N, C-alpha and C positions, 0 to 999 in steps of 0.2 A: 545313040548308043545304044544296043539293047541291053534290058533290064539284066543285072545278073543277082546272084546271092553273095554279098559282100564278106569275106572274111578279114580279117584284120590280127596279127600278131605280133605282139609288142616281145621281144627278145629277151631273158634275162640270162644270167651267168646258173644262175640253180632252176628259177622256173617261168614258164614263160605265160602269159596272160594272153587268151584269148577272146574275140566279142564276134558274132556270127549276128549279122543285120541282111535284112529286107531291102529292095533295091529302093524303097522312100526312106530308110533308114533307122526303120525300127529294130529296136534289140532284140531277136531270137535267144542270144544265148549268149553269156560272159561267164569265163570260168578260167582257172590253173591250171597248168600241167607242171608236173615235174618233168627233168629232163632222163627220161626214160623211155625204153624201145615200148614197154605195156601203153603206159600215157599217150606215146605219139600214137598208137596205133588208135586209141581212144578218139583220142584227136579226130585221125581220119574218117571212123565211122561216123561218129557226130554227124560232121559236114557232110558225110555221104547222105545220111539219113536224111537232114536239111533239106539236100539236095533233089532228093526224090517227093519227098514232101512236095516240095514246089516247082519243081519240075522247071528248076533255071539253071544255067552255067553258074559254076564260081569263078568269081574273081577273086583273089589272095593280095592281101598289101604286108608284107614284113619288114619291120625294122630287127635290124642286128647289129651288131659292133664285138669286136674284136673275135670274132670266128664263134661266137656263143649259140649262133642260128644253126649251126651242124650237130648232127644229120639231117635235122627236121627239116632244112633247106631243101635238102634233095627228096626226101619224100613228098613232101607239097608240093 
């Protein structure tokens, strides 16, 4: 399998925990975002910046429950 920039999202009812890692598992960033459009866009921008820096495709793993991932799941 080709190496990927790894993005993990732990979905919460009020905030989401984000982790961005290299293919070898080294953590580049960990941060929380509230459930707002502005912070969703900040999350997307941060992932795109890392994608450009490392020239790697993105793989996203997202855990969600009870609909709390919406609308973030559609943006990803």
